[in-house]
N, C-alpha and C positions, 0 to 999 in steps of 0.2 A: 476486521470486518465489522465487529460490534461498534468500534469507535466511529467508523465511517457512517454506519446507520444512525447512531445517536446524533452525530454532527448534522446529518441531513434532516432528521426530525426536528432538531432545535432551530436550524436555519429556516426550515419551512414554516415553523411557528412564528419566528421573529419577522419573517417577510410577509406573513399572511397570504401565502401563495396558494393558488388553486392547482394542486398536483405538482409532480416533479419526479426526478429520478436521480440516483447516485451511482457512479461507476468507480470501481476500485482497481487500481493498477496492481496486477499480479506480480510485478517485479521483474519481468523479463519480456523482451520483444514488444513492449507497449501493449501487452495483452490486458484488456480491461474486462472486469466482471460486473454485470448488472446486479447490484446488491438489492435495490428496491426501486420500484417505479409505480407511480399512482396515476389515477385518472385525473385530468384528461390526457396526460402525456402518454400513458399506457392504457390500452383498452383491456388487455387480458394478460395474466401472469405467464401464460404459455408462450408468449411472444418474446420473453426475456432470453438473452443468450450472451455469450462472451464475444468480444470483438477485438481486432487488432487496430489500434490507432496508427495511422501512418507516421513515420518519423518526422516528416515535414510538419504535420499538424501538431504533433506533440511538442516539437521545438518552438512552434509559433506561440504556444501557451507559455513556454518557459522563457522565451526571449522577450516577449512583450511586457511581461511584468504587470499586466492589468489584473486588478482584483475582480472586476465585474465586466461582463460582456452583455450589454443591453440589447434588446431586440432591434433597436434602431441602428446598432453598430455591428450586429452579427451579419457577416457577409453571406451572400448567396452561395459562394464556394464552400464555406464552412458548413452551412446547412445541408448542401448537396452531398458533401462527403459523409457527414454524420448520418444522413438519411440512407445512404448506400450501406453503411456499416450496420445500422439498426433500423431497417425499414418498418419494423413492427411498432416503433414509437411515433407518436404524432408530433413531429418537429415544428409544424405550423403553430402549435400551441406553446412553444418555448419562448419565454419573454426575458429570461435571464440565465446566463451561464457563469458559474463560478469555479475556476480551477484552483485546486489547493496544491501549491508548490512548496516543497520543503527540501532545503539543501540541494537545489537544482534538480529535484525529482518530482515529477507530476504524480502525486499520490491519488487524488480524487478529482472527478469532474462532477459538479452538481448542476443540474438543470431544473428550472422552475417555470411553472405556468404563470398566467397573469395574476396580479394581486387581487385579492377578494374585495378590496375597497375601490377597485376600478382605476386607481392612479398608476401612472407609469413609474417604473422603478427609478428611471433616470431623474425624476423630479423629487424623489424621496431623499431624506437624510439617512444615509446608510452607515453612519458612524458606529452605531451599535453593532452592526454586522461586521464591520472592520475589526472592532474590538473583540468580538466573539471569535472571528477567524484567527486572530492573533493567539488567543487562548487555545483554540483547537490545534494550531500548529505546534504549540508547546507540548500538548498532550500526545500528538502524533510523534514528535521527536523523542519523547520519553519512551513511548511504546516501541519505536524502531530501535532505540538504544538498548532496551531490555531484550528485544528479539536478537540483536547481534550478540549481546552478552551471553544469552542462553546458548546460541550456536557455538560460541567460543568455549564456553564452559563444557559442553558436551564433547567437543573435540579433545580438550585437555584430559577429560576423564577417561579417554581411551588409553592414555599412556601414564597418567598420574593418579594416585589414590584420590578418591572423591573428596575426602576430608581436607586434603592439602589444597585441592582446587577451590573448595568452598572458603577456606581460610584466606587464600590469595585474593579472591574477589571481594572478601569482606575487609581486607586490609590487615589481617592477622598473620604474623610470621610464625607459623607452626613448625617450620623446618629449622629455623635458627641458623647458627653458623656451621652446624654439622660436626662430625668427629673425624679424627684421623686414625686409620687402622692399616695394618699390613695385612694384605689378603693375597691368596693364590687363586688364579683363574685358570681352569683347564678347558681348552677348546678341543673337542674331539669329534670324530665322525665315525659312522659305521660303514665299513666297506660294502659297496654294492647296494646300499639302502635306497638311494635315489632311483635306480633302475628297478629295484624290487617294488617300490611304491608305484612307479609308472605302469607296471604290468599288472598291478593288483586292482581288479575292478571293484570289489567290495571287501569290507573288513568283517 
């Protein structure tokens, strides 16, 4: 969320845009959260809410591979669907849409108002924006990788001592080759213990 907000703020500054908004994919069912929205795209903060992007619309951003959707190229169908999802936002003021796609996953949608210098975005040199988005993707990839690693780490710690898990993730072999010993294992049960537990309400 913090990375999405920082990326939005930097993009807004580089574009010199009048207002905008950023939506973050929650990671399931194309549920997007409105992280930040500014005037004139958003009139009041109370209008912000989460929304589900249709699979068809989400796929259109993934398949097209376009970095930028200019006002001239934004279809009425796209605007109509977005307006239905978030009627509290002023979509008539949206002049640029930037989807951030990483490894086939739509992470963010950035929308921006008109440029403060009055020029159309389509006529501007957006090479610096492309370069910035490339760096942003790397940052998001690292963040997602860290997130996955943390989940994996927590799963392993349920069954393996924490120090061994930490050593494994850091590349240290704290287990070694192990040792060979003769051991005796006794498997036993207490007669009637299961039924006793089932009938016991409290201990």
